[in-house]
N, C-alpha and C positions, 0 to 999 in steps of 0.2 A: 503493499499499500503506500501510495506517495505521501509526502506531507499534507497533512489535512490541512484544509482550509480556517483560516482565522477569521470566523465568521463575524456577523453583526452582534450576534449574541453575547460573545466573548469581547468583542469590542464596548458594547454597552456595559457589560460588568464591570471590566477595569476601569473604564471612564468614570464610573459612580465612585471610584476608590481615588484615582488620580488625576480626573477632571480630562478637559478635551485634548491637552497637550499629549496625551498618552497615545493617540492615534498616530503621530509621526512615528512613535517608538515602535509601535505596532507594524507599521508598513515596512519597518528594516528588519523585522524579524525573520520572514521567509529566508532572506539569504543567510542569516546565522544559522537557522534550523539546516539549510542546507549544508552547510558547511561542516556542523556538528554529524549530518549523518554519514559523511565519511570519514571524519577523524574518530568518532566512536562507534562506526560499524552499526548504525541503528536499522532497523527495521521498524516502520512507522505504523501505531493502531490509531484509536481515537481519541479524540477531545475528551478531558474530564470536565464537566461542566460544574464545578462549584469552585469556591474561594474567589477572592476580588483583588488579590496580588500578584498573581501569576498567569502565565500560559502552563497549563499542565497537559502532557500528552501520553497516554500508554505507548509504550513501545517495547521492542525487545533488542538486546545486544546480540547482532548475527551468530547463531549455534550457541546461544547463551542465554541467561536468564531473562525472564518478563520483568521490565522496568518501568518507571515513571520519569519523562523529565520534566523538571520545573524551570521555566526561564522569565526573568523578573527584572523590572528596569530598577530596584531598591536592590542594588549591588551589596551595601554593607551589609542589609538584614539576611541576605543570602549566604556572603561570607560566614556570619554567626551560626547562621542554622547549620550549614556545613561543619562546623567545628563542632558544633554541640552534637550532632549525628555522630561523626567521627568518633568522640570522647565517648559515645555509647556503645562503640561497636563490638563490645564484650556482651553486651545484653541481648536477648532475644525480643525485648519490648520495644525496640526502635529499627528502623528500617536501614539496611547498608548502604553506604554511599559507595556508589559503583564509579563515579567521575565527578569532578567539579572544573569548573573554568568561572572563576570569580571576575574575569575582565568581561565576558560575555553574559554574567548574570546566571549562569547555567548550573543545574544540579541534577544528575542522573543518581536515581535510587532505585533499590530493590521494590518491586512491587508486593504489595503485601495482600495475601488471599485468606478468605474471602474479600477482605478490606472492607465490610459493611461499616459505616461510621456509626458509633455510639448512639447518636443523636436519632438513627433511625430504629434501632431497638426496642423492642415492644417492652421489655423488662429492665428493671435495674440492677446493674451488675453486681457481683456479691463483692462483700467488703474484700474477702480474699484476692479476689480477681483485680480489684483496685489497690489494695495493697504490695501486690505482687508488682504491679505497675510503676507505682511512685517509689517504692525502695528500690527498685534496681535501678532505676534513671539516677536517683540520689547518690546510689552505691556507687556506679561506675562511671558518673560523671566528673570531669576534671575541671578544677578551679582556675579559671585561665584570665590573664589581666584584660584579654578584649571582651568578656562578657561585663556588661555594667550592672550595678547594684540595683536589686528590684524596686529600690525608691525610684529609679527613673523610669521602669515601667509601670509603677502606679500612677505617677505622674501624667504618662501616655493615656493610659487607661481610663483616667477621670477626665482630662481632657477631652478623647473621643467621646467619651459618653455625655457630655453636656450637649452633644448634637440632637439628643430626646427631645432637648425642650424647644431646639429649633423647629423640629418636625412635628411636636403635638404642643399645642399651647395649654392644654388641660394638664401636660405631665406636672407642672407647677403645683397644681393641687395634690397630686397622687403622692410626691415626693418633691417636698418644698426645697428650691436650691440650697438653704440655709443647712438641711439635713443633710443632703448630699455633700456638702464641703465639710461637714462634721465626718462623714464616712472617710473622706479623704485625709483629714486630718488623724482620723485613728489609724488609717493603714499605713501613713509616713511614721506614726509614734512606733508602732510594731515594727516596722521596718530598721528604723533606726537603733531599737535595743536588743535586736535579735542576737542571742550568743552563738548558737549553732549558724554555720551557714553552708550551701550546697550549691551545685549547679541546678538551677531550677529549669524545667521545661518552660514556664512563662506564660502558657497559654493553654493548659490542659483542660481544655472545655470537650463537652461530648462530640463536638464537630471534630476535633483534632485527634480522636482516639478511634483506632480501627480493630476491627475482630481478626485475629490472626490467627484463628482455628485454635483447635484443641490444644496443640501442642505449643503455640505460642502465648495463647492469652491474647491480652489488651495490647495493642501496638500502639506508639504516641508518635504523633508525624506533626509535621509545620509548627516546631518549637521558636518562641521567642526568649532565648536562653537570656538568664540573668542570674546572679549571686544573691542567695538571702535563705529567709527563714523556710525548711522543708515544709511548713503549714501552707504556706502560700499556693502550693501545687493542688492542694486538696479541696479548694474553696468550692468551684464549680462543681467539682464530683458531689461534695456535700448539699450543695443547695439546687443540684437537677433533680427538677418534679417532685420536690418536696410538698407535701400538702399541709403541713402546721409545724408549729415550733418544735412539738415533741419528736416530731421525725426528724428535724435537724439535731436536736439535741442527742438523739440516740445514735445516728450516724457519726456524730462528732466523738462519742466516746466509745464508740467500736472502731473507728479508723484511726484517730490520732496515736495512741500507742502503738499500734501496726506499722506505723512510719515513722517512728521516733519523733513523734511530734507531741507538745502539749496541747493537752482538750481544752483548757481554759483559753490559749492563744489562738487555736484553731476556730472556736467559737466567736471570738473577737473578730479574728479575719472576716469570718463569715458576715459577721454584724458591719463590718466597715464595707463590704461590696454589696449588701443586700439591698441598698437603694438603688445601686445600678443595675443588679438583677430585675428590681421592680419595674424599673423603666422600660428594659428590654423585653421583659415578659408582656408589659401593657400592650407592646405594638404588634405582639406575635397575633396572626390572624386566630380567633375563636377563644381569646383568652378570657375569662370572667373576672368579675372583684374577687369572688373566693379563690382564685389562683394566685391571685397578686398579694392579699391580705397578709400571709405570714410573713412574706418580705419586707413589707413595709414596717411589720410590726418589729421584725428584728432590726430593719433600719434604726427606729425608733430607739433601741437601745443604747446606741452610740452616745 
């Protein structure tokens, strides 16, 4: 199969992230992909139609493994992603790096099979499966100066999350901006006084966790690596699909010791990000007030 067309759906998806200037970059990528075809001996498959930061294409190294190619204009982020994944090469819970060209913003990774994102799973994963994922990443990762402290990641997330107020004016009533900023301040305090520091995935959401099959378990992709408190990586796993505060507290008590984190700190991290979670959930189709209420209540605890 030839290089797949970089169609309008892909262009619109990346434009929502980068703005209209991304179209000039996209027009240059067929030539880049053609060059990588020969250099990395690739046989092309289909576009992966998710994500907003990269072109992602299924492929195969000739006479070799099935793979996924990512190519992005954000070369600095890709370089950090490649470095983190390379440091996790001893664990089955991250894809293997097959090749990288930082100057082109291109990263060739092992394809995870069956590869179904956790966000599409009908069931909440077991604590054992989540613990194995998080503990393995934290145990295998190397602390490297190129990875920024988690405080920088927190600033980025809270700045980005404020866009919810621009898209939905009624969000001000759901989570007042003052409460949102209290969450930011709590998160930064937690980041500042953390004693243990590990290489964090930094974006360990159900969207970025894939089913690796019975032998591999859960596999983490698309990291935004940073250094900080181990509990930070568990926030989204605790909050995802939680129906009430009791469910959140029970998950914290069970998961925290299994990933060498303090349960009280993990609950504080969840409270710090609960306002952001409430805003994101409120924008999802079909969300009811009852779905959002536990996160609003948890945010109020800040």
